[in-house]
N, C-alpha and C positions, 0 to 999 in steps of 0.2 A: 577488200579494196573495191572501190567503185570504178566506174568507167571514165571518170573525169581525171585525166592525167595531171592537169594543172593543179587542181585542188589537192590531189594525193601528194604531189611533189612539194607543194608549199606547206602542207601539214608536216611532212617529213623534215623539211628545212626548219620549221619552227620547233619541232621536237628535238632536233640536233642543237638548236640554239639554246633551248631550255636546259639541255644536258651539258651545256658548255663545250660542245664539240666544234672543231674548226672546219670539219669536212663532213659531207654526207654523200652516200652512193645511192643512186636511184636506178632500179632495174628497168622501169618503164618510163618512156619519154616520148614526146611528139614534137613536131615542128612548131606548134603553137607554144609549147612549154619552152622550147629553145628561144623563141622570139621574146617571150616574157623575161627569161633569164638574161637575154642580151640587153634589154632596157634596164633591168635591175643592175646589171654590171656597169652600164654607162653612168648610173646614178650612185654607184658605190655600195649598194646593198649586197652585192655578190662580188667576191674578188675575182674568181675565175670559174670556168666550167669547161669540161671536155668529155668526149665520148671515147672510152677505151673498152674494146671488146664488148660492145653493146651495153655497157654500163655507163651512165652519166655520172661523172664525179664533179661535185659542186663544192667550192671553197667559200665559206661564208665570209661576208664583209661586215659592214656597219649596219646590221639589220636588228631592229628592236622587235618588229612584228611584221608578219606578212600573212595574207590569206586570200583565198579565192572569194569572189563575190557571187553568192548564189541566192536567188536565181540571177541570171545574167540580165540585169535591167537594160532595156533599150532607152537611151536618153537623148534629148536634144541639148544643144549648147547651153541653153538657159537652165536646164535641170541639173547639169553637172555639179554646180555649186551646192545644191541640196545634198548630194551624195558625198561630196568632200566633207561637209559638216558631219555627216553620219559616220563615215569610216575613218577619217583621219583625226588625230588628237588636237591638232592646231592648224591654222590656216596655211602657213607656209612650211609645214613639216610633213614630208612624205609625198607619195605619188599614188594616183589611181591609174591603172593601165586600161586604156579604152581601145576596143577593136572598131576601127572605122573603115570606110570604103577606101581610104588611102593607106591602110595598114595599121599595125599597132602603134600607139603613141601614148604619151602621158596625158593626163587631163589638162595640164597647162598648154601643151601643144594643140590639143583639140579645141580648146577655147580660143587660142590665138588664131587658128585657121578656120574657126566658126564651123566645125564639123561635129556632129553627134555620132553616137555609136552604141556599142554594147560594153558594159562594164565587166572587166574580167577579174582583176585582182588589185590589191593595194599593198604597198610597202611603206614602212616608216622606221 
């Protein structure tokens, strides 16, 4: 296991999805991971998540793929579209989560607000 909690958690979520499991339990989590899961829940990729006895329980939703973006590229608003083409299978399918000075948001919100940042993860 590495030091990147977000990457480890998203890998475990994808492994559970491939094994056709509806839920996954994560022993290690962070505030950043919880924020990523909150955005994924808003978009329907995660049904629910909760912390019970220091274990994060995640119920999978309509997720086909998710992964952390490594290295965490720092991008401007104009460069986001290049990474959308690289990581997402189609133009309006999926989201890239961007860490900005205004907090975490999807790539669409970052483009609308004209804010760049660091790319963290993608879901579709």
